[in-house]
C-alpha distance (Angstrom), angle and dihedral (degrees) to the residues before:
residue distance angle dihedral
M1 . . .
N2 3.79 . .
F3 3.84 122.3 .
P4 3.83 107.3 174.4
A5 3.81 109.2 -146.8
N6 3.82 93.1 -145.5
L7 3.83 92.3 65.3
R8 3.80 134.5 75.7
Y9 3.79 122.6 -138.3
T10 3.81 141.6 -152.3
K11 3.80 131.8 -143.8
D12 3.82 85.6 -115.0
H13 3.85 89.6 62.6
E14 3.79 100.3 -107.9
W15 3.79 121.0 135.0
I16 3.80 126.8 -150.1
S17 3.79 133.0 -162.1
L18 3.80 119.3 -167.4
D19 3.82 127.6 -150.8
G20 3.81 107.9 176.5
T21 3.80 103.0 -52.1
T22 3.82 95.2 -26.6
A23 3.78 117.1 95.1
T24 3.79 131.5 -167.4
I25 3.81 115.5 -150.3
G26 3.79 134.9 -168.5
I27 3.78 141.0 143.3
T28 3.78 122.8 -82.4
E29 3.78 128.3 -106.3
F30 3.82 87.3 -109.7
A31 3.83 91.4 54.5
Q32 3.79 95.6 48.7
G33 3.81 89.6 47.9
E34 3.81 91.1 53.0
L35 3.81 92.5 46.8
G36 3.79 96.5 47.1
D37 3.79 124.3 -152.0
I38 3.82 109.8 10.3
V39 3.81 112.1 -139.5
Y40 3.82 103.2 169.4
V41 3.80 141.3 13.6
E42 3.81 118.2 -161.2
V43 3.78 123.7 -169.0
D44 3.81 116.2 170.8
S45 3.79 96.2 166.5
I46 3.83 101.0 84.5
G47 3.80 109.3 143.6
K48 3.79 93.3 14.2
K49 3.78 125.7 124.0
L50 3.81 109.0 -133.9
E51 3.79 136.4 178.8
A52 3.80 124.4 -120.2
G53 3.79 110.1 -81.9
A54 3.81 94.4 27.5
V55 3.80 118.9 132.4
F56 3.81 108.2 -107.4
G57 3.79 98.1 176.3
T58 3.78 146.4 -39.5
V59 3.76 137.4 -97.4
E60 3.79 118.6 -147.5
A61 3.77 122.7 -153.4
V62 3.79 128.1 -177.8
K63 3.82 92.9 -88.2
T64 3.82 106.2 20.2
V65 3.80 148.1 27.2
S66 3.80 119.3 -136.8
D67 3.80 131.2 -168.7
L68 3.81 120.0 -121.0
F69 3.81 115.0 -136.3
L70 3.79 125.1 -152.7
P71 3.83 110.6 -120.5
V72 3.82 94.9 -152.9
S73 3.81 138.2 10.5
G74 3.78 119.3 -88.1
T75 3.79 147.4 94.4
I76 3.80 123.2 -58.8
L77 3.81 109.1 -125.7
E78 3.80 106.4 177.0
L79 3.77 147.7 -8.7
N80 3.80 120.0 -131.7
A81 3.81 97.3 -101.2
E82 3.82 91.2 -160.5
L83 3.81 89.6 70.2
A84 3.82 90.9 70.5
G85 3.80 90.5 69.4
T86 3.80 100.6 24.7
P87 3.82 110.5 29.9
E88 3.80 87.9 155.5
S89 3.83 88.3 75.1
V90 3.83 85.0 81.2
N91 3.82 85.9 66.0
S92 3.79 98.4 40.7
D93 3.83 99.2 39.6
P94 3.84 110.9 11.4
Y95 3.84 93.6 164.2
G96 3.81 95.8 43.3
S97 3.80 128.2 26.3
G98 3.82 89.9 4.2
W99 3.82 94.8 68.9
M100 3.80 112.7 131.7
I101 3.81 113.4 -158.7
K102 3.77 144.5 3.5
M103 3.79 119.8 -144.9
T104 3.79 142.6 173.5
V105 3.80 108.8 -113.3
D106 3.82 118.2 -136.9
N107 3.81 94.1 -151.2
P108 3.83 118.1 16.0
A109 3.82 89.9 -162.3
D110 3.82 87.8 69.0
V111 3.80 88.8 67.9
E112 3.80 91.6 57.2
A113 3.82 89.3 53.9
L114 3.83 90.8 63.0
M115 3.81 123.1 91.8
D116 3.78 119.3 -73.5
A117 3.82 120.6 -137.7
E118 3.82 94.2 -88.5
A119 3.82 93.6 50.6
Y120 3.81 91.6 47.7
K121 3.79 91.8 47.0
A122 3.82 88.8 53.7
L123 3.84 90.2 49.1
V124 3.79 94.4 56.0
A125 3.82 97.6 35.6
């Protein structure tokens, strides 16, 4: 299983990558494996300012629907438009083309407080 060292992780199995104050967020390889084949990603929070831990959308797999939780506080900027036609990219490339949203982070230091790759690996082991 892949745990990219350049990302931070949550106990809810989201990953976050920060570039300045803009973050890219998706679900981890572990999460997509547990969910199974992803068939739909819904995010209805574009443009909204949300607190860390808030639900920003859902991911639907063949047999279940799961909430997506925001790792840090900020404003949702965009949804990965490619997921509308190819939601399965969350399964095939969760850390690349399967990213879900971009957001402006209120406090970039909050990202550093999340789990690093080793801590997340220990969580899911």
